[in-house]
C-alpha positions, 0 to 999 in steps of 0.5 A: 562235878567234872563240869568245874574243868574248863579246857584251860584248867586241862591245859594246865594240868601237869600230865605226869602228875596225878591227873585224879588229884589235880582235878579233885584240886581245881574242883575244890578250888572253884568251890571254895571262891564260889565259882562252882555250886556243890551240895550235901551229897557231893563225893567223898573227895570233897568232904574229906578234903575240905571239910569247911565246905559243909555244914553241920548235918543238924544244921537247921534246913533254911540255913542249909537251902541257902548254903547248898542251893544255886537258886536262893542266895544268901545276903547280909539282910537274911544273914542278920535276920537269922544269926542268932539261930544260925550262929552256932553252925557258922564261923566266918569262913562259911559265912563268906562261903554262903555269901560268895555263891550268888554269881551275879555279884561274886566277883564284887563280894570276893573284891569286898572281903579282900579289901576288908579282910575277912572278920571286918567284912561281916562285922561290917556287914552284920552291922549294916546289913542293907547299906553293905548290901547296896554298896556292893551291888552297885560295885561300890567297894572302894567308896565304902572303904574310903568311908569306913577307914575315915570313921576309924572303922566303927560304921558307914553312912547312907549309901548316897552319902558315900556316892555323893558327899565330896571325898575331900569333905568326909572329916567335915561330915563326920564333925557334923554328924549329930546336925546331918542325924537330925536332918535325916530323921526328916523322912519325907526329905530323905525318902529317896536317893535324889531327896538325900543328894539335894539335902546334902546340897542345902545342908552345903549351902546353908553351912551345916558341914562347917558347923554353922549353928545359925546356917543349920538352924535356918535350913531346919526351920524352912523345912519344917516351919508353917509359913506365918502368912499367906497372901490372898492372891492363893485364895483359890488354893486356900479354898481347896485347904480349908475344904481338907482341913474342915473335911477328911483332914478334921478328925485327924487334927482334932485327936492330935489337938485333944492329945496336946491338951488343947480345945477347939470348938471353931465349925471352921477349923482352918480358922484355928490355924490362920486368921485373915487380916484385912488390913494386910490382906493376908492369912496370919498364923494363929497358932504357937507351934511350941505348945502344938508340935505333933499338930503343927507336923500334921498340919504342914504336911497337909499344907504341903500337898499344895504346890502353889503355896509358898512352903519348902516341901520335899519335892521342891527342895529336890527341884531347887537343889538338884543341880546345885554345887556343893558350896558354902555360899554365905551371900547367896544363901542371905539372898535365897532365904530373903527371896524363899516365898518368891522363889517356891511358887514360881517354877521358872525361879526354880528351874534357874536358880542353880546358875543364878548360885553358879553366876552369883560373884559375877551378878553381884559385880554387875550390880555393885551399883544398885540394889539387887533383886531376884528378878534382875539376877535372873534377867542377868542369866538369862540375857547378855548372853546372845548378841540379838534377842528379838524383843518377845524371844526372851524365854527362847533365850532361857531355854537355849541357855538352859540347853547350852547353845552357843550365839551362832546356833540360838539365831538359828532357833530364834529365825524358827521361833520367830516363824512360829510367832504367826502360828494361832490355831493348831489340829492338835488339841492342847491337853494337860493333865495329871496320871499318877505321880505324872503331869503330862501336856501337849505344850503351848504353841508359843512355848520355846521348849519345843526348840530345846526338848532335844538337848534336854532329853538327849534325843535327835530333835535338836540342830545338826541332827536328824530330827531338827526339822522335826523340832522346827515343824513342832514349833511353826507348822499347824499340824505339829506339837511337842508332848511331854511327860514329867515327874512329881518334881518336875523332871523330864520323863519322856516327850513326842513329836506329835504330827496330825494328818487328817483322821490320824494323829501320831506320837512319832516316837516316845523318848526317855532321858537316860537320867530318868532311867538312872533316877528309877532304878536308884530309887528305894521305890523303883517302878516299872517306868516303861509300864506307867510312861505308857499308861500315861500316853494312853490316857493322853490318847483318849482325852485328845480323841474325846476333846476332838470328837466333841469339838467336831460334834459341836462344829457339825451341829452349829453347822460350822462344817460339813458332815463329810468333813465331820466323817473325814478329819474327826480323830479315828486313830491314834498311833505311836512310832516304834523307832528306837522306842524306850517302852519298845517291849511295852508297846509290843506286848500291849498294842496292836501293830498297824499293818505296813500298807495302812500306815499314814505320814505326816503331810508334806512339809518344806522346812523353812530354817534348817532346810531339811527333810522331816526325819519319819523313820521312828514311825516307820513301824507304828502301834494303835494306842486309840482306834474308832474302828472307822474308814474314811478316803476324805481328801480335803484339807486338815481344819485348824481348829484349836488355840491355846488359852491364854495364861492370866498372869498375877504377881504370884506367877508372872515372870515375863518383866523384860517381854512386857517391858519390850512390848512398852517400848515398841508400842509408846516408845517408853522405856519404863522399868519396873524396880520391883518385879515382886509386885510387877502387876500391882505396881502398873495397877496403881500407876494406871488406876486399877483394882490391884485385887483383880489386876491381871496381865494376858500376854504371848510374845506378840502382845500384853493387855493390862487390865482389871475386872468386876462383875459387870465389865473389864477395863483395860489400861494398856494394850501392847502389840509388835507387829513386825519381827526384825530380825537382821535379814528376816523380816517377817509382818505379824500384824494379822496374826497378833490381830487375831491373838488379842482377839482371842485373848479379850473373848477369854477375858471378857467373857461376854462382859462389857469392855472399857478402854481407860486411857489408851492412846489412838494407835492402841484404840485402832488395833483394839477397834481392828482385833474386836472386829475380826471374826474368829467362829468357825474353823480355819484352814 
């Protein structure tokens, strides 16, 4: 027991006093504050001088294990579970002694007893053990005390509430306790700290904490309702829903209906819930949910699995409200409810909605003399913030705005992006897929997110930082791209700059934002995040290898490449750089390290705008993700075989209104402004005598094609394009690239159908004919 005595303790002992007694006193004091372990077989002086340190001999064995052991530690949850059996052996002092022995929280637990007092601390811990231990484990004693005192020392709410709810409004929360309890009973919306935080912010917006009954009713409705109508635009998704209703979920629905005394004889059970209305082209709700509340809840849970549908889900609530402030803005609330369906089905709207709220008063003023639409608000926050936005760079401006770049920095990004607009092919295939709870993809060649990813991920791929040339490379070079991983709510979890040199592809480093790690640590269902991200990269590597193998094999079979090119350039190895890798430990434990002499570097690249060399220190050390174990000494150039499939837009997913109208102005010298952006493509279809049901727009920053289709042909009503980028001193002729891009888009949308040109002018016809005449079958160097 002399181990309890430190050199400092010895210095403090008065040598003229009884040294033996002084040493005994120090040991007892340290035992009483949990700084030194003791057991039942302790020295006699401990038992004689401080009997409260010991349990009765007949105390249960399990209690003794927690009380004396330095391996098992008591907490309030364990105490409450066993309290009935143990309480006759424990007084408050002994409970405290047992609880403070955990060295990881000893000081915090002592502070807890100091702040609350012995009796109140134990009473609260036994009443709400899970929350109290959560607050102690996270050193949140003062927040807990504030809430405890505010409630009249009667209770404490959920930890997330205590941490996130504004302290100035605690009284409002307490007055709204009944309403909040109702919302918290919606289990899927309170399943994690992030979801609870978003629910608090939504409740603020809807006036729940200001006792606004109408606001509460509106919020509860959108959290629990089934859409009264679903547009035919979602027919593909609804087909999947029908299969689910009529097959794997049929029995649970039929059993529930039977319990609620409802007879259903439909072969197609989906038709019991929704009927198609030919006149409005909508599926309309066919049930009264008041008569079958249990079944309605089950049915809604099924619909929630389909993110494309206009229904508020727990994940969408989190994505929408995570960046909101704590604000009860009634005007914005009305705007939000009015446009809810459009917001719920468009990721771009969801992402920027918090910025709309922040700027809403300003937006209202700017639009005081005209009708305020959803898209005009988004146009406001994504434009007019920079003095010079080149046509086609509207999405870049949004990304730059979100990243917080100022005008001068945006101009540099714009110069990079303008160069990248010529890029049509890559040596790296685009992939997009899911793995468990994660979505991953190689960003599209024209996706400006590549220029904002460093800011959003808090890594060095940003202007003025070490890897700004890598950022540029990913946006302009045929051998560079960006790979991203997001969780199911759309939060960025990891990203990598990806480069290819002949038969080797490298994820230069795996960068993970601190918030992703923090979210995981605070989550109630904490995962092994590093392991899961690693498994995503493994799956992506296999997918890239498979696509490349199939592509090269097809080209070899069709004699578009030589056997030498096939053997020398086909992917044989995919690696990942160690760098300051956030999952370094998992890589070391699971992957083979590449010999230093065998490491491949990126193909030499001369920076065009930022005037820096590629930062490749992160891949000085590389691990092998995939390897065919084949050798190659091919000396030829990379082949650029991969172009991205263009998105075929409908009203449900189209947001590039400004870009389309800028292209219209450049091509036809007209300044037509569509006032109803919610039906932008439908309105254009009627204007050009197209079928609104099959009307589509396919486009990128350089061109747009408006068309419809039937079984035999596609009809092109408008072909818009920009062949020259003029950005102050930067002038880039992109005509050849634009023709190539139009050619690829026409091949994609026609699928070998006949193409009919409608009322387009001579300039547009010439562009069509020159584009369609290009030969794009084969390899590109």
